[in-house]
C-alpha positions, 0 to 999 in steps of 0.5 A: 512632549506633553501630550505623550504623558497623556496618551501614556495614561489609561484614557477612558472615553466616558459612557452616558452615565459618566457623561450624565454625572459630569454635567451634573457636577458641572452645573452643581460646581458652578453653582457653588462657586458663583454662591460661595467664592470670596473674590477676595481670596484665591481659594474656595471652602466648602464642607463635605458633609460632616467632614472639616472644612475643605480648602481648594485654590480656586484655579484648581476648582476652575480646572475641575469644572473644566474637565468635568465639562469636557467629560459631560460632552463625552470627551476623554480627559487626561491630565499631565503636569507642566513644570515652570520651565521647559525644554524646547521640545516641550515648549514647542509641543505645548505651543503646537509648533515645530521644534524648529520653529521655536528654536528660530523664535529663541535665535532670534531673540523673541523669547527670553531663555536660558542654558543648562549645559548646552540646552536651552530652557524657556519659562512656562510663563514666557510661552504662555504670554507669547501665545496670548500676544499672537492670539490678541495679534491674530484676533485684531488682523481678523477683526481688520480683515473683517471690517475691510471686507464690510467696507468693500461689501464683500460677502463670503 
């Protein structure tokens, strides 16, 4: 389980000083990103002090900003690697669904997978794409329900 890997490490709840430092860092990094990011590339280059320039993948910098933003509101944060190919329990944990639900999706061929011996493996990109499609469907259905409620002049 991805969440179990996070719990195994020591998680420290940020104290007031860490919260303040994280908030300052979020503001500084977001400002830096706005001023220095070359949108034609996928990395950010900056020179910390007198050292040589350091190049960081833009996605990594954005993740760092997300981590700091959570710390800035007092959340404990952990990081765990996610491999491009997931076992069924890992994919179910990532999707926050029961393993049997995911197995049914696989059995019904709603998600592609490959077999490794008797086990099945699902690509992370397949899981992410499925979650994006489901979230879009949920937003569309919610919008339709809200529009119907407005049409019927229902107040709730």
